[in-house]
N, CA, C and O atoms as CSV, one atom per row, in Angstrom:
chain,resi,resn,atom,element,x,y,z
A,1,MET,N,N,148.344,111.061,52.080
A,1,MET,CA,C,148.721,109.920,52.929
A,1,MET,C,C,150.167,110.073,53.389
A,1,MET,O,O,150.523,109.669,54.496
A,2,GLN,N,N,150.984,110.652,52.539
A,2,GLN,CA,C,152.394,110.830,52.889
A,2,GLN,C,C,152.520,111.641,54.172
A,2,GLN,O,O,153.412,111.397,54.985
A,3,SER,N,N,151.628,112.602,54.348
A,3,SER,CA,C,151.677,113.454,55.542
A,3,SER,C,C,151.501,112.592,56.798
A,3,SER,O,O,152.174,112.796,57.809
A,4,THR,N,N,150.591,111.633,56.710
A,4,THR,CA,C,150.346,110.766,57.871
A,4,THR,C,C,151.558,109.879,58.125
A,4,THR,O,O,151.940,109.655,59.273
A,5,VAL,N,N,152.158,109.380,57.059
A,5,VAL,CA,C,153.312,108.491,57.211
A,5,VAL,C,C,154.460,109.251,57.875
A,5,VAL,O,O,155.148,108.715,58.744
A,6,GLY,N,N,154.659,110.489,57.463
A,6,GLY,CA,C,155.741,111.289,58.040
A,6,GLY,C,C,155.536,111.504,59.534
A,6,GLY,O,O,156.504,111.612,60.287
A,7,LYS,N,N,154.294,111.564,59.958
A,7,LYS,CA,C,153.999,111.769,61.380
A,7,LYS,C,C,154.300,110.507,62.194
A,7,LYS,O,O,154.621,110.586,63.380
A,8,GLN,N,N,154.194,109.362,61.555
A,8,GLN,CA,C,154.392,108.089,62.264
A,8,GLN,C,C,155.874,107.918,62.615
A,8,GLN,O,O,156.743,108.529,61.994
A,9,PRO,N,N,156.149,107.078,63.619
A,9,PRO,CA,C,157.536,106.807,64.029
A,9,PRO,C,C,158.329,106.092,62.940
A,9,PRO,O,O,157.765,105.592,61.967
A,10,VAL,N,N,159.632,106.056,63.121
A,10,VAL,CA,C,160.494,105.412,62.120
A,10,VAL,C,C,160.177,103.923,62.013
A,10,VAL,O,O,160.153,103.365,60.916
A,11,ILE,N,N,159.935,103.288,63.147
A,11,ILE,CA,C,159.642,101.843,63.139
A,11,ILE,C,C,158.392,101.578,62.310
A,11,ILE,O,O,158.373,100.686,61.461
A,12,LEU,N,N,157.358,102.355,62.564
A,12,LEU,CA,C,156.105,102.148,61.827
A,12,LEU,C,C,156.350,102.411,60.345
A,12,LEU,O,O,155.785,101.740,59.481
A,13,ARG,N,N,157.193,103.388,60.066
A,13,ARG,CA,C,157.479,103.715,58.665
A,13,ARG,C,C,158.175,102.530,57.984
A,13,ARG,O,O,157.910,102.233,56.820
A,14,ALA,N,N,159.050,101.871,58.708
A,14,ALA,CA,C,159.758,100.717,58.140
A,14,ALA,C,C,158.751,99.612,57.807
A,14,ALA,O,O,158.833,98.983,56.752
A,15,VAL,N,N,157.814,99.389,58.709
A,15,VAL,CA,C,156.793,98.357,58.478
A,15,VAL,C,C,155.965,98.729,57.261
A,15,VAL,O,O,155.632,97.878,56.437
A,16,TYR,N,N,155.635,100.014,57.157
A,16,TYR,CA,C,154.834,100.477,56.021
A,16,TYR,C,C,155.597,100.235,54.716
A,16,TYR,O,O,155.016,99.813,53.716
A,17,ALA,N,N,156.887,100.503,54.739
A,17,ALA,CA,C,157.706,100.310,53.536
A,17,ALA,C,C,157.729,98.823,53.165
A,17,ALA,O,O,157.661,98.469,51.988
A,18,GLU,N,N,157.824,97.975,54.163
A,18,GLU,CA,C,157.859,96.532,53.900
A,18,GLU,C,C,156.531,96.088,53.288
A,18,GLU,O,O,156.501,95.313,52.333
A,19,ALA,N,N,155.449,96.585,53.846
A,19,ALA,CA,C,154.123,96.213,53.338
A,19,ALA,C,C,153.988,96.687,51.888
A,19,ALA,O,O,153.418,95.988,51.050
A,20,CYS,N,N,154.510,97.864,51.605
A,20,CYS,CA,C,154.416,98.407,50.241
A,20,CYS,C,C,155.265,97.551,49.299
A,20,CYS,O,O,154.898,97.329,48.145
A,21,SER,N,N,156.401,97.077,49.806
A,21,SER,CA,C,157.294,96.258,48.985
A,21,SER,C,C,156.580,94.959,48.610
A,21,SER,O,O,156.682,94.475,47.482
A,22,ILE,N,N,155.864,94.416,49.575
A,22,ILE,CA,C,155.157,93.159,49.322
A,22,ILE,C,C,153.983,93.465,48.395
A,22,ILE,O,O,153.230,92.562,48.034
């Protein structure tokens, strides 16, 4: 899954990090 996250833009990555935090 990390591979897919790395491909995504920085903005999307930030959202993903926020979702993971929650």
